[in-house]
N, CA and C of each residue as an Amber inpcrd file, in Angstrom:
protein
   174
 -68.3780000 -57.9240000 -28.1230000 -69.9220000 -58.8330000 -29.4600000
 -70.1760000 -58.1910000 -29.8850000 -71.3750000 -56.3950000 -28.9420000
 -71.5800000 -55.7540000 -29.5030000 -71.2700000 -54.8310000 -30.8430000
 -70.3770000 -55.4890000 -31.2150000 -70.2320000 -55.2550000 -31.8560000
 -69.7450000 -55.2170000 -33.4050000 -70.2630000 -57.2070000 -33.2360000
 -69.5410000 -58.3440000 -33.4800000 -71.4780000 -58.6300000 -34.1650000
 -71.9670000 -57.7980000 -33.4450000 -73.5380000 -57.8680000 -33.5900000
 -74.7480000 -58.9700000 -32.6150000 -74.0980000 -58.7230000 -31.6990000
 -74.6690000 -59.6640000 -30.7200000 -75.4390000 -58.7450000 -30.3190000
 -76.8610000 -59.2500000 -29.7320000 -77.6200000 -58.3880000 -29.7880000
 -77.6120000 -58.1160000 -27.9030000 -78.4690000 -56.9340000 -27.9280000
 -78.4730000 -56.5650000 -26.6470000 -79.3290000 -57.6760000 -25.2220000
 -80.2050000 -57.9490000 -25.4970000 -80.6080000 -58.8220000 -24.4980000
 -79.6440000 -60.0470000 -23.9850000 -78.9410000 -60.5770000 -25.4470000
 -78.0450000 -61.7580000 -25.5440000 -77.2580000 -60.9800000 -24.2890000
 -76.5510000 -60.1630000 -24.9050000 -75.7730000 -59.5190000 -23.8850000
 -75.7720000 -59.4880000 -22.2720000 -76.4430000 -58.9970000 -22.0290000
 -77.6380000 -58.6910000 -20.1470000 -77.7500000 -60.4620000 -20.1420000
 -77.8280000 -61.5640000 -20.7880000 -77.9620000 -62.4260000 -20.4140000
 -76.5400000 -63.3560000 -20.2880000 -75.5550000 -62.6010000 -20.9410000
 -74.0610000 -62.8380000 -21.1990000 -73.9160000 -62.0200000 -19.2670000
 -73.8700000 -61.1800000 -19.4410000 -72.8240000 -60.2680000 -18.1180000
 -74.1610000 -60.2480000 -17.4100000 -75.1320000 -61.0310000 -16.9320000
 -75.3960000 -61.0460000 -15.9510000 -76.2520000 -60.2790000 -15.2280000
 -76.3530000 -59.1790000 -16.0400000 -77.5560000 -58.2100000 -15.6350000
 -78.9060000 -58.0180000 -14.8640000 -79.5870000 -57.8470000 -14.8660000
 -81.0030000 -57.8470000 -14.1390000 -81.7010000 -57.1110000 -15.4920000
 -80.9530000 -55.9240000 -15.5160000 -82.0370000 -54.9970000 -16.0730000
 -81.1260000 -54.5380000 -17.7090000 -81.7510000 -54.4530000 -18.6370000
 -80.5370000 -53.6670000 -19.7710000 -80.2240000 -52.7750000 -20.0970000
 -80.5060000 -51.3020000 -19.0550000 -79.6870000 -50.2530000 -18.8750000
 -78.5240000 -50.6570000 -18.4540000 -78.1970000 -52.0790000 -16.8180000
 -76.7460000 -51.3060000 -17.1500000 -76.3150000 -52.4710000 -18.1300000
 -76.0630000 -53.3480000 -18.5880000 -75.4750000 -53.3330000 -19.8060000
 -75.1350000 -52.1240000 -21.1100000 -76.8090000 -51.4480000 -20.7410000
 -75.9930000 -50.1270000 -21.9910000 -75.1120000 -49.2950000 -21.4460000
 -74.9800000 -49.0670000 -20.6700000 -73.9980000 -48.5030000 -19.9130000
 -73.1100000 -48.3890000 -20.4740000 -72.3000000 -49.7580000 -20.2030000
 -71.2320000 -50.7680000 -20.9680000 -70.5440000 -50.2640000 -22.2750000
 -71.8960000 -50.6470000 -22.6820000 -71.6300000 -50.4160000 -24.8990000
 -71.3520000 -48.8840000 -24.8620000 -70.0970000 -48.9710000 -25.3150000
 -69.3670000 -47.4430000 -25.8660000 -69.0910000 -47.7710000 -27.2120000
 -69.5570000 -47.3520000 -28.4390000 -69.7360000 -47.6720000 -29.8480000
 -67.7320000 -47.2950000 -29.9870000 -67.7810000 -48.5730000 -31.8740000
 -66.3870000 -48.1990000 -32.1280000 -66.0380000 -47.0620000 -32.5350000
 -65.0080000 -46.3950000 -32.8000000 -65.1270000 -44.8950000 -33.7420000
 -65.2240000 -44.7970000 -35.1470000 -65.3590000 -45.9360000 -35.6650000
 -65.5370000 -46.3020000 -36.9910000 -66.7600000 -46.7230000 -37.5240000
 -67.2270000 -47.0530000 -35.9460000 -68.9740000 -46.6170000 -36.0370000
 -69.2860000 -45.6810000 -36.2260000 -68.6320000 -44.7280000 -34.9040000
 -69.4620000 -42.6980000 -35.6320000 -68.8910000 -42.3110000 -36.6490000
 -67.3290000 -42.7660000 -37.2720000 -67.3360000 -41.8690000 -38.3340000
 -68.8330000 -42.3060000 -39.0860000 -68.5270000 -43.8040000 -39.9510000
 -69.1910000 -43.9910000 -40.8510000 -70.7770000 -43.7370000 -40.6920000
 -71.3800000 -43.7200000 -39.5780000 -72.6310000 -42.6750000 -39.2960000
 -72.4020000 -41.4190000 -40.0420000 -71.8230000 -40.2960000 -38.9940000
 -71.2410000 -38.9700000 -39.3440000 -71.5290000 -39.0620000 -41.1220000
 -70.3200000 -39.7920000 -42.1980000 -70.1020000 -40.1010000 -43.5350000
 -71.5170000 -39.9070000 -44.0680000 -71.9060000 -41.1450000 -43.3200000
 -72.9750000 -41.1950000 -44.2790000 -74.6480000 -39.8640000 -43.8770000
 -74.2180000 -39.6480000 -42.5580000 -75.0870000 -38.5950000 -42.7430000
 -74.8500000 -36.8900000 -43.7300000 -73.5860000 -36.9290000 -43.6600000
 -73.0640000 -36.0310000 -44.7510000 -73.2950000 -36.2860000 -45.9590000
 -72.9780000 -37.2480000 -46.5750000 -73.2600000 -37.7060000 -47.7540000
 -74.9210000 -37.7660000 -47.7080000 -75.8500000 -37.4330000 -46.9520000
 -77.1770000 -37.5390000 -46.9640000 -77.4310000 -35.7800000 -47.5210000
 -77.2550000 -35.4430000 -46.4540000 -76.5520000 -34.0190000 -46.7520000
 -76.1750000 -32.9040000 -47.4800000 -74.7980000 -32.8400000 -48.1330000
 -74.2360000 -32.8160000 -48.8090000 -75.2900000 -32.9290000 -50.7480000
 -76.1670000 -34.7110000 -50.3830000 -76.5610000 -34.1050000 -51.3100000
 -78.2880000 -33.4000000 -51.3840000 -78.2310000 -32.9710000 -50.9090000
 -79.2700000 -31.6330000 -50.4330000 -78.6380000 -30.5750000 -50.6400000
 -77.6590000 -30.1050000 -50.7760000 -76.5420000 -29.0540000 -51.2700000
 -76.1030000 -28.1720000 -49.6420000 -76.3050000 -29.1210000 -49.0880000
 -76.2220000 -28.8590000 -47.2390000 -74.8870000 -28.6650000 -47.2970000
 -74.0020000 -28.0760000 -45.6070000 -72.5700000 -28.4320000 -45.1370000
 -72.0860000 -29.5530000 -44.8520000 -71.6250000 -30.2380000 -45.2160000
 -70.7870000 -31.4300000 -44.4940000 -70.7590000 -31.1780000 -42.9450000
 -70.6390000 -32.6150000 -42.4790000 -70.7210000 -32.7810000 -41.2240000
 -68.8980000 -33.2050000 -40.0760000 -68.7580000 -33.3320000 -39.3360000
 -67.5170000 -34.2180000 -38.6730000 -67.4600000 -34.3570000 -37.6010000
 -67.2940000 -35.9270000 -36.9530000 -66.4890000 -36.0290000 -35.7130000
 -65.8590000 -35.1370000 -34.5500000 -66.6290000 -34.4670000 -33.4570000
 -65.8710000 -34.2660000 -32.8300000 -65.9780000 -34.8270000 -30.8950000
 -65.5900000 -33.5620000 -30.3560000 -64.7510000 -34.2710000 -28.8720000
 -64.3020000 -35.5880000 -28.7880000 -62.6700000 -35.7060000 -29.9980000
 -61.7490000 -36.9580000 -29.2230000 -60.4930000 -35.8510000 -28.3490000
């Protein structure tokens, strides 16, 4: 649901958590989201003649 854009507040209510930090513990980013964010940052850095970045830790 989070990947579909449902807000943390709504996810918290659906899960029945009293504290949003509990809900956050269950949120894991989609690998494509992490890769996409890295690609965007790499594009920004490359545009300034900097090094490319890559996703690590898999």
